[in-house]
C-alpha positions as CSV (number, residue, x, y, z in Angstrom):
1,M,59.4,-85.7,22.2
2,Q,62.3,-85.5,24.6
3,E,60.2,-86.3,27.4
4,A,58.4,-89.3,25.1
5,I,62.0,-90.5,25.0
6,R,62.9,-89.4,28.2
7,F,59.6,-91.7,29.6
8,L,60.7,-95.1,27.2
9,S,64.3,-94.8,28.7
10,N,63.2,-95.0,32.3
11,V,60.2,-97.0,32.6
12,F,62.4,-99.8,30.0
13,D,65.3,-99.8,31.6
14,I,66.7,-98.7,28.2
15,P,70.1,-96.5,27.0
16,R,68.5,-93.5,25.6
17,A,69.9,-93.8,22.1
18,V,67.7,-97.3,22.0
19,A,65.0,-95.4,23.2
20,I,65.1,-93.0,20.6
21,K,64.8,-95.1,17.9
22,L,61.9,-96.8,19.2
23,F,60.4,-93.8,19.2
24,G,61.5,-92.9,15.7
25,S,60.0,-96.3,14.5
26,F,56.9,-95.8,16.3
27,L,56.5,-92.2,14.8
28,V,57.3,-93.9,11.2
29,I,54.5,-96.9,11.9
30,L,52.1,-93.8,13.1
31,L,52.7,-91.9,10.0
32,L,52.5,-94.4,7.3
33,W,49.4,-95.9,9.0
34,F,47.6,-92.3,8.7
35,I,49.0,-91.6,5.0
36,R,47.4,-94.8,4.2
37,F,43.9,-94.2,5.9
38,L,43.7,-90.6,3.9
39,V,44.5,-92.9,0.6
40,L,41.7,-95.3,1.0
41,R,39.1,-92.4,2.6
42,I,40.0,-90.8,-1.2
43,V,39.6,-93.6,-3.0
44,R,36.1,-94.3,-1.3
45,R,34.6,-91.1,-2.2
46,R,35.8,-91.6,-5.4
47,T,34.6,-94.8,-6.8
48,D,31.8,-97.3,-4.7
49,S,33.7,-100.1,-6.8
50,P,34.3,-102.8,-4.3
51,I,37.0,-104.5,-6.6
52,I,38.9,-100.8,-6.8
53,H,38.6,-100.6,-2.9
54,Y,39.5,-104.0,-2.4
55,K,43.0,-103.5,-4.9
56,W,43.7,-100.5,-2.9
57,K,43.1,-101.8,0.2
58,K,45.7,-104.6,-0.4
59,N,48.8,-102.4,-2.5
60,S,48.6,-99.9,0.4
61,V,49.3,-102.7,2.5
62,Y,52.2,-103.9,0.8
63,A,53.4,-100.6,0.0
64,A,53.4,-99.1,3.6
65,V,55.1,-102.2,4.7
66,L,58.0,-101.9,2.2
67,L,58.1,-98.2,3.5
68,G,58.3,-99.1,6.7
69,I,61.3,-101.8,6.4
70,L,63.5,-98.9,4.6
71,I,62.6,-96.4,6.8
72,I,62.9,-98.3,10.3
73,G,66.0,-100.7,8.7
74,R,67.7,-96.7,8.7
75,I,67.2,-96.2,11.8
76,W,68.0,-99.1,13.5
77,F,70.9,-100.0,11.0
78,E,72.8,-96.3,10.7
79,A,75.9,-98.4,9.9
80,F,74.8,-99.6,6.5
81,Q,74.5,-96.5,5.3
82,S,74.2,-98.3,1.5
83,L,71.3,-99.5,0.4
84,A,73.0,-102.2,-1.6
85,T,74.7,-103.2,1.2
86,F,71.5,-103.8,3.3
87,F,69.9,-105.7,0.8
88,G,72.7,-107.6,0.1
89,L,72.9,-109.0,3.0
90,L,69.1,-109.0,4.4
91,S,68.4,-111.0,1.5
92,A,71.2,-113.5,1.3
93,G,70.3,-113.8,5.2
94,L,66.7,-114.8,4.3
95,A,67.5,-116.7,1.1
96,V,69.5,-119.2,3.8
97,A,66.4,-119.6,5.9
98,L,63.6,-119.0,4.6
99,R,63.4,-120.6,1.0
100,D,59.9,-121.6,0.7
101,P,58.4,-118.0,2.1
102,I,61.2,-116.7,-0.3
103,T,60.0,-118.4,-3.7
104,D,55.9,-117.7,-2.5
105,L,57.6,-113.9,-2.5
106,A,59.1,-114.1,-5.8
107,A,56.1,-115.7,-7.2
108,W,54.0,-112.9,-6.0
109,L,56.1,-110.1,-7.7
110,F,55.4,-112.2,-10.9
111,I,51.5,-112.4,-10.4
112,I,51.4,-108.6,-9.6
113,W,54.0,-108.1,-12.8
114,R,52.8,-110.2,-15.5
115,K,49.4,-110.8,-14.1
116,P,48.4,-114.1,-15.1
117,F,45.0,-113.9,-13.1
118,E,43.7,-111.4,-11.2
119,I,40.7,-111.1,-8.4
120,G,37.9,-112.5,-10.2
121,D,39.1,-114.9,-12.8
122,R,38.2,-118.4,-12.7
123,I,41.6,-120.4,-13.1
124,E,42.6,-124.1,-12.8
125,I,46.5,-124.6,-11.0
126,G,47.2,-128.0,-10.7
127,A,44.5,-130.0,-9.3
128,N,42.6,-127.3,-8.0
129,R,39.6,-125.2,-9.8
130,G,38.0,-122.2,-8.8
131,D,37.5,-118.7,-9.0
132,V,40.1,-116.0,-7.0
133,I,39.2,-114.1,-4.2
134,D,42.5,-113.0,-2.7
135,Q,45.6,-112.5,-3.3
136,R,48.6,-112.2,-0.7
137,V,52.4,-112.1,-0.1
138,F,52.4,-115.9,0.1
139,K,49.3,-117.1,-0.8
140,F,46.2,-116.6,-3.1
141,T,42.6,-118.2,-2.5
142,I,40.3,-119.8,-4.5
143,N,36.7,-120.7,-3.9
144,E,36.6,-124.3,-5.2
145,I,34.5,-125.3,-8.4
146,G,33.7,-128.8,-10.1
147,K,34.9,-131.7,-8.2
148,W,31.5,-133.5,-7.3
149,V,29.4,-130.4,-8.8
150,D,28.4,-130.6,-12.2
151,A,29.2,-127.5,-14.7
152,D,31.9,-125.8,-12.5
153,Q,29.5,-124.5,-10.0
154,S,31.0,-123.8,-7.1
155,T,31.5,-126.6,-3.8
156,G,31.8,-124.1,-1.1
157,R,34.9,-124.9,-0.6
158,I,37.9,-122.4,0.1
159,I,41.2,-123.4,-1.0
160,H,44.7,-121.8,-0.5
161,V,47.4,-122.0,-2.6
162,P,51.0,-121.4,-2.1
163,N,52.2,-118.8,-5.1
164,H,55.0,-120.7,-5.6
165,Q,52.7,-122.9,-7.4
166,V,52.6,-120.6,-10.7
167,F,56.3,-121.7,-11.0
168,A,55.5,-125.5,-10.5
169,N,52.0,-125.9,-12.5
170,P,50.3,-124.5,-15.8
171,V,47.7,-121.8,-14.5
172,I,44.8,-122.0,-16.8
173,N,42.5,-118.7,-17.1
174,Y,39.0,-119.1,-17.9
175,N,38.5,-115.6,-18.5
176,S,41.7,-113.6,-18.7
177,R,41.4,-109.7,-19.0
178,Q,42.4,-110.2,-22.4
179,F,39.4,-112.6,-23.7
180,R,36.8,-113.6,-21.2
181,F,34.9,-116.6,-23.3
182,I,34.9,-120.4,-23.5
183,W,33.8,-122.7,-26.4
184,H,30.7,-125.0,-25.2
185,E,29.9,-127.9,-26.7
186,I,26.0,-129.6,-26.7
187,P,26.3,-133.2,-28.1
188,V,22.1,-133.9,-29.4
189,L,21.7,-137.4,-30.5
190,I,19.1,-138.3,-33.0
191,T,17.5,-141.3,-34.5
192,F,18.9,-142.2,-38.0
193,E,15.2,-142.1,-39.3
194,S,15.2,-138.4,-38.2
195,D,15.2,-135.3,-40.6
196,W,18.9,-134.4,-39.6
197,K,19.0,-131.5,-41.6
198,T,16.1,-129.9,-40.3
199,A,17.5,-130.5,-36.9
200,K,20.8,-129.3,-37.4
201,S,19.1,-126.4,-39.0
202,L,16.9,-125.8,-35.8
203,L,20.1,-125.9,-33.4
204,L,22.1,-122.8,-35.1
205,D,19.1,-121.1,-34.9
206,I,18.6,-121.6,-31.4
207,A,22.3,-120.8,-31.0
208,Q,22.5,-117.5,-33.2
209,N,19.4,-116.3,-31.0
210,R,21.0,-116.8,-27.6
211,C,24.5,-116.1,-28.2
212,N,24.4,-112.9,-31.1
213,E,25.3,-110.5,-27.8
214,V,28.1,-112.8,-26.3
215,V,29.4,-113.1,-30.2
216,K,29.6,-109.2,-30.3
217,E,31.5,-108.3,-27.1
218,A,33.9,-111.8,-28.0
219,E,34.5,-110.1,-31.4
220,R,35.5,-106.5,-29.3
221,Q,38.0,-108.6,-26.8
222,L,39.4,-110.8,-29.5
223,R,40.6,-107.6,-31.3
224,L,42.0,-106.5,-28.1
225,A,43.8,-109.5,-26.7
226,S,44.9,-110.1,-30.7
227,R,47.6,-106.9,-30.0
228,E,49.4,-109.0,-26.9
229,F,49.1,-111.9,-28.1
230,M,49.2,-114.6,-31.0
231,I,44.5,-115.2,-30.9
232,H,42.9,-116.1,-34.0
233,Y,39.6,-117.3,-34.3
234,S,38.0,-117.4,-37.7
235,V,35.0,-118.0,-36.8
236,L,33.1,-116.9,-33.5
237,T,29.5,-117.6,-34.6
238,P,27.5,-121.1,-33.4
239,T,28.7,-123.8,-35.6
240,V,26.8,-127.7,-35.8
241,Y,28.8,-130.4,-36.3
242,T,27.9,-133.9,-37.3
243,D,28.6,-136.8,-36.9
244,V,27.6,-140.6,-36.9
245,Q,27.3,-143.1,-33.8
246,D,26.3,-146.0,-33.1
247,S,22.6,-145.2,-31.8
248,G,21.9,-142.2,-34.5
249,V,23.4,-138.9,-35.8
250,R,25.1,-136.8,-33.7
251,L,24.6,-133.2,-34.3
252,T,27.3,-131.1,-32.2
253,L,26.2,-127.3,-31.5
254,R,29.3,-125.4,-30.4
255,Y,29.3,-121.6,-29.0
256,L,30.6,-119.2,-26.9
257,T,29.8,-118.9,-23.5
258,D,30.8,-116.7,-20.2
259,P,32.2,-119.1,-18.1
260,R,30.5,-118.7,-15.2
261,K,27.1,-118.7,-17.0
262,R,27.8,-122.1,-18.6
263,R,25.3,-124.2,-16.7
264,G,23.0,-121.3,-17.5
265,M,22.9,-121.2,-20.9
266,Q,23.1,-124.6,-21.2
267,E,20.0,-125.5,-19.6
268,T,18.2,-122.5,-21.7
269,I,19.7,-124.2,-25.1
270,W,18.5,-127.5,-24.0
271,E,15.0,-125.9,-23.3
272,D,14.9,-124.6,-26.3
273,I,15.8,-127.5,-28.7
274,L,13.2,-129.8,-26.4
275,T,10.6,-127.2,-27.6
276,A,11.9,-127.1,-30.9
277,F,11.9,-130.7,-31.4
278,N,8.7,-131.0,-30.0
279,K,7.0,-129.3,-32.7
280,H,8.3,-131.7,-35.6
281,D,7.3,-135.2,-35.8
282,T,10.5,-136.0,-38.1
283,I,12.8,-135.7,-35.4
284,D,13.4,-137.4,-32.4
285,L,16.2,-137.8,-29.8
286,A,18.2,-141.2,-29.8
287,Y,19.5,-143.4,-26.7
288,P,21.8,-146.8,-26.3
289,T,19.3,-149.1,-27.5
290,T,19.2,-152.8,-29.0
291,R,17.6,-153.2,-32.2
292,M,16.9,-156.2,-35.0
293,Y,18.0,-155.3,-38.6
294,Q,16.3,-156.9,-41.4
295,N,18.2,-155.9,-44.6
296,W,15.6,-157.9,-46.8
297,R,12.4,-155.3,-44.9
298,E,14.5,-152.3,-44.4
299,G,17.4,-151.8,-46.7
300,K,17.7,-149.7,-49.6
301,P,16.7,-151.3,-52.4
302,G,20.0,-151.7,-53.7
303,T,21.2,-153.3,-50.7
304,K,18.7,-156.2,-50.3
305,P,19.6,-159.7,-51.0
306,P,18.3,-161.5,-54.4
307,E,15.2,-163.0,-54.0
308,S,15.9,-166.6,-53.8
């Protein structure tokens, strides 16, 4: 050790006291790196989960950097024996010089503590929507969805969002850890002449058949989520609502689905609907049309004009 200190002092032509601090700082960095290496190796042996590996890799970096700042700071600033004094001076200087990065850091602490979203969650913040694929001290990264692509599928673009945006904009989480499902609706328009009661029954049967497992999992998650938030749904099973439009009777099918499976589930249900309706001659899909209506021919007997 003495030889290394003497070598640094001679090569860089610096005082011995400075060489000692440089050598001590190097040892601290080396020790922290070695400890982090051992921790990550143990984690890799204990689990094969890539999500757990990612979180340990990220969090170990933050812990190592924080410890390194504390220890190396004490080595170089021996006059600041009080940590309160050291942090007070440090934070005051940083707050003046680095306002935006400090806000990002505060927002990062908020994200880590309150967890408005985690890696893998689908969120919307401001004008941006996407899946969270990375979290860092000053920013988080999302894989964009939507825009010119239908049904919330990926556009392929990566968006880097400053952490302070969580303070400036509402954070909408599509599948938070408390409740990982969203409601989706499919409007089905049939003609006025169609047997709407049979059509409604068919839609309900299709949705119940496709969403049975989703409902069971949603009920379990809802019980857990209600312990933390005031979340309450009286009905989680699929529902069909009836409405009248200009071109026919609209039956709106409402059901729970995984946000990432929304388009696939919609396609499956529509294929079932088309197959089922094709088997019934009394049901026709409607579309915007212009028609001539003659009340004296088509109207109900009680609504026809009196014969002249």
